C-alpha positions as CSV (number, residue, x, y, z in Angstrom):
1,X,-32.6,11.1,-54.7
2,X,-30.7,8.3,-56.4
3,X,-31.8,4.8,-57.4
4,X,-30.3,1.7,-55.8
5,X,-28.4,1.0,-59.0
6,X,-26.4,4.3,-58.8
7,X,-22.8,4.1,-57.7
8,X,-21.3,7.1,-56.0
9,X,-17.6,8.0,-56.2
10,X,-16.5,10.5,-53.6
11,X,-13.3,12.0,-52.3
12,X,-11.8,10.5,-49.2
13,X,-13.5,11.7,-46.0
14,X,-10.2,12.6,-44.4
15,X,-10.5,15.8,-46.5
16,X,-13.7,16.7,-44.7
17,X,-12.1,16.0,-41.3
18,X,-9.1,18.2,-42.2
19,X,-11.4,21.0,-43.2
20,X,-13.2,20.8,-39.9
21,X,-9.9,21.0,-38.0
22,X,-8.9,23.9,-40.2
23,X,-12.2,25.7,-39.5
24,X,-11.7,25.4,-35.7
25,X,-8.0,26.4,-36.1
26,X,-9.1,29.5,-38.0
27,X,-11.6,30.6,-35.3
28,X,-9.0,32.4,-33.1
29,X,-7.6,34.2,-36.2
30,X,-11.1,35.2,-37.4
31,X,-12.1,36.3,-34.0
32,X,-9.1,38.6,-33.5
33,X,-10.4,41.2,-35.9
34,X,-13.7,41.6,-37.8
35,X,-11.9,41.9,-41.2
36,X,-10.4,38.5,-40.7
37,X,-13.8,36.7,-40.7
38,X,-13.6,35.8,-44.4
39,X,-10.7,33.5,-43.4
40,X,-13.4,31.1,-42.2
41,X,-14.8,30.9,-45.8
42,X,-11.9,28.8,-47.0
43,X,-12.4,25.8,-44.7
44,X,-16.1,26.1,-45.2
45,X,-15.8,25.9,-48.9
46,X,-13.4,22.9,-48.6
47,X,-16.0,21.2,-46.3
48,X,-18.8,21.7,-48.8
49,X,-16.6,20.6,-51.7
50,X,-15.5,17.4,-49.9
51,X,-19.1,16.6,-49.0
52,X,-20.6,17.3,-52.5
53,X,-18.0,16.8,-55.3
54,X,-17.7,13.5,-57.0
55,X,-19.2,11.3,-59.8
56,X,-22.5,9.4,-59.8
57,X,-22.9,6.6,-62.3
58,X,-26.0,4.7,-63.3
59,X,-27.1,2.7,-66.4
60,X,-28.3,5.9,-68.2
61,X,-25.7,8.6,-67.4
62,X,-22.7,10.0,-65.7
63,X,-23.3,12.9,-63.3
64,X,-20.2,14.9,-62.5
65,X,-20.7,17.0,-59.3
66,X,-18.6,20.0,-58.4
67,X,-18.8,22.5,-55.5
68,X,-21.5,24.6,-57.1
69,X,-23.0,22.6,-59.9
70,X,-23.3,19.4,-61.8
71,X,-23.2,18.1,-65.3
72,X,-25.1,15.1,-66.7
73,X,-23.6,13.2,-69.5
74,X,-25.5,10.4,-71.3
75,X,-23.7,7.2,-72.1
76,X,-24.5,7.7,-75.7
77,X,-22.1,10.7,-75.7
78,X,-19.2,8.8,-74.1
79,X,-16.7,7.4,-76.6
80,X,-14.0,6.2,-74.2
81,X,-13.2,6.0,-70.5
82,X,-9.5,6.0,-69.7
83,X,-7.1,6.9,-67.0
84,X,-5.0,10.0,-67.5
85,X,-1.2,10.0,-66.8
86,X,-1.8,10.9,-63.2
87,X,-4.1,7.9,-62.6
88,X,-7.4,9.8,-62.6
89,X,-10.3,8.8,-64.8
90,X,-11.3,10.8,-67.9
91,X,-14.4,10.4,-70.1
92,X,-13.8,11.3,-73.8
93,X,-17.0,12.6,-75.5
94,X,-18.2,12.3,-79.1
95,X,-17.3,16.0,-79.7
96,X,-13.6,15.4,-78.6
97,X,-14.1,17.0,-75.2
98,X,-12.4,15.3,-72.2
99,X,-14.2,15.4,-68.9
100,X,-12.3,14.6,-65.7
101,X,-14.4,12.4,-63.4
102,X,-13.9,13.7,-59.9
103,X,-13.0,11.0,-57.2
104,X,-12.8,8.2,-59.8
105,X,-9.3,6.6,-60.2
106,X,-8.2,4.6,-63.2
107,X,-8.5,1.5,-61.1
108,X,-12.2,2.3,-60.5
109,X,-13.0,2.1,-64.2
110,X,-14.1,-1.6,-64.3
111,X,-16.6,-0.9,-61.4
112,X,-17.8,2.2,-63.2
113,X,-18.3,0.2,-66.5
114,X,-20.1,-2.6,-64.7
115,X,-22.8,-0.3,-63.6
116,X,-23.8,0.3,-67.2
117,X,-24.5,-3.4,-67.6
118,X,-21.6,-4.0,-70.0
119,X,-18.7,-6.3,-69.4
120,X,-15.4,-4.4,-68.6
121,X,-12.6,-5.2,-71.1
122,X,-10.4,-8.0,-69.8
123,X,-13.1,-9.4,-67.4
124,X,-13.3,-13.1,-67.1
125,X,-16.3,-14.8,-68.8
């Protein structure tokens, strides 16, 4: 359960809708032969990923969520938040590691920083 001060960044829900359509589209193929049943696993995995993957941010930490796991990163480890060349957000850590922030765009960085209680660079006083 998350606190009211947690901001959730998720992928667009159109991905989930497309995975549902793909699942129903794959049913006739999977029903044709028993060995084609694993075809249904692909849209199911995409549905689960679209529902679960993303980034949760609060005043204490970043939580990067993937299909099967999550990683918590305290703000004390984050040296820099920056957009990458493709417009996605990246957190650079104190050990030099770069962590991509799923579902966070470079344009979302001011909102992400504001959750920490700090003023984003370039914000009006």
